[in-house]
C-alpha positions in Angstrom: -50.0 80.1 -19.1 -51.5 76.8 -20.2 -50.4 75.3 -16.9 -52.5 77.9 -15.0 -55.5 77.1 -17.2 -55.1 73.4 -16.6 -54.9 74.0 -12.8 -58.0 76.2 -12.8 -59.9 73.6 -14.9 -58.9 70.7 -12.7 -59.9 72.8 -9.7 -63.3 73.5 -11.3 -63.8 69.8 -12.1 -62.8 68.7 -8.6 -65.1 71.3 -7.0 -68.0 70.1 -9.2 -67.4 66.5 -8.2 -67.4 67.5 -4.5 -70.6 69.4 -4.9 -72.3 66.4 -6.7 -71.1 64.0 -4.0 -72.3 66.3 -1.2 -75.7 66.7 -2.9 -76.0 63.0 -3.4 -75.1 62.3 0.2 -77.7 64.8 1.5 -80.4 63.3 -0.8 -79.6 59.7 0.2 -79.6 60.6 3.9 -83.0 62.3 3.5 -84.4 59.3 1.7 -83.0 57.0 4.4 -84.6 59.1 7.1 -88.0 59.1 5.5 -87.9 55.3 4.8 -86.9 54.7 8.4 -89.7 56.9 9.7 -92.1 55.0 7.4 -90.8 51.6 8.6 -91.1 52.6 12.2 -94.6 53.8 11.8 -95.6 50.7 9.8 -94.2 48.5 12.6 -96.1 50.5 15.2 -99.4 50.1 13.3 -98.7 46.4 12.8 -98.1 45.9 16.5 -101.4 47.6 17.4 -103.3 45.7 14.7 -101.8 42.4 15.9 -102.8 43.1 19.5 -106.4 43.9 18.4 -106.5 40.9 16.1 -105.3 38.5 18.9 -107.9 39.8 21.3 -110.7 39.7 18.8 -110.0 36.1 17.9 -111.0 35.2 21.5 -114.2 37.2 21.4 -117.0 34.9 22.7 -114.5 32.2 24.0 -116.1 30.8 27.2 -118.4 33.9 27.3 -122.2 33.9 27.5 -124.4 36.2 25.4 -124.2 39.0 24.7 -120.5 38.9 23.7 -120.4 42.5 22.4 -121.6 45.2 24.7 -120.3 48.3 22.9 -120.2 48.6 19.1 -119.4 51.9 17.4 -117.1 53.0 14.6 -114.3 54.0 17.1 -115.1 51.8 20.1 -115.6 48.1 20.9 -116.2 46.2 24.0 -116.5 42.4 24.1 -116.2 39.4 26.4 -113.8 36.5 25.9 -111.1 34.4 27.5 -108.2 36.4 25.9 -105.5 34.9 28.1 -106.9 31.3 28.0 -107.0 30.9 31.8 -110.6 29.8 32.0 -112.0 33.1 33.2 -113.8 35.5 30.9 -112.4 39.0 30.5 -114.1 42.1 29.2 -111.9 44.0 26.7 -112.5 47.5 25.5 -110.8 49.4 22.8 -111.6 53.1 22.3 -110.2 56.2 20.7 -109.9 59.7 22.1 -109.4 62.7 19.9 -106.0 64.3 20.4 -105.9 67.5 18.3 -106.3 66.4 14.7 -105.3 62.8 15.6 -106.5 60.0 17.9 -105.1 58.1 20.8 -106.1 54.4 21.1 -106.7 52.9 24.6 -107.2 49.3 25.8 -108.8 48.3 29.0 -109.3 44.7 30.4 -111.8 44.0 33.1 -112.1 47.6 34.2 -108.5 47.6 35.2 -105.7 50.0 34.3 -106.2 51.8 31.0 -103.3 51.2 28.6 -102.5 53.7 25.9 -101.9 51.5 22.9 -100.8 54.2 20.6 -101.2 57.8 19.6 -101.1 60.1 16.6 -103.4 57.8 14.6 -105.1 59.5 11.6 -108.1 57.2 11.9 -109.2 54.0 13.4 -112.5 52.6 12.0 -114.4 49.5 13.1 -117.2 47.8 11.2 -119.3 44.9 12.2 -120.8 42.2 9.9 -123.6 39.7 10.4 -123.7 36.1 9.1 -124.7 37.3 5.6 -121.8 39.6 5.4 -123.8 42.8 5.8 -122.8 45.6 8.0 -124.7 45.5 11.3 -125.0 47.4 14.6 -126.9 44.6 16.4 -124.5 43.2 18.9 -126.3 39.8 18.9 -125.8 39.3 15.2 -122.1 40.2 14.9 -120.0 37.4 13.2 -117.1 39.4 11.9 -115.2 42.6 12.8 -113.2 44.8 10.4 -110.6 47.3 11.6 -108.9 49.9 9.5 -106.0 51.6 11.3 -104.2 54.6 9.6 -101.3 56.6 11.0 -99.5 59.5 9.3 -95.7 59.2 8.9 -94.1 62.2 10.6 -91.6 64.0 8.5 -92.7 62.4 5.2 -92.6 64.9 2.4 -93.6 62.6 -0.4 -94.3 59.0 -1.3 -95.0 56.9 1.8 -97.0 59.4 3.9 -99.3 57.0 5.8 -99.1 53.5 7.2 -102.3 51.4 7.0 -103.4 48.1 8.4 -106.8 46.8 7.4 -108.0 43.4 8.6 -111.2 41.5 9.0 -111.5 38.8 11.7 -114.1 36.1 12.0 -114.0 35.0 15.7 -114.7 31.2 15.7 -116.5 31.5 19.0 -119.4 33.6 17.7 
């Protein structure tokens, strides 16, 4: 009889170990999935921010005044030689509502509109004068701050948004 009890106990212990291992595997896979989604979203936001940053560093380069033609919290248009070929381009970034999120578009010299990204939670632009105060006067802009936020799809806790916040002081202004 004790042999049967030993067999039943060992079966119970092995079953418990299998359940613990399966639960751990499922939890680790879920954590890996969420971290991967966060890393991908963060990379996407970083690429968009880098593109905006690179363009904005060239604001005013070879351009005549006014450099900025549109200034709003979700749209900017400026002149500058962004490809360093000696000719001045007009670059426009603007957002379009897409349900509860936003799409970001980029247009250079009135050409083809490029969708830079979608599903942004918010994209906010602020403009600063020489004294570091927020301004809406296009002639006095000396710095631009961009705050880009994107929700991480499928995130249930922890890292639910990816954010990139930068302030650029174009040297040509």
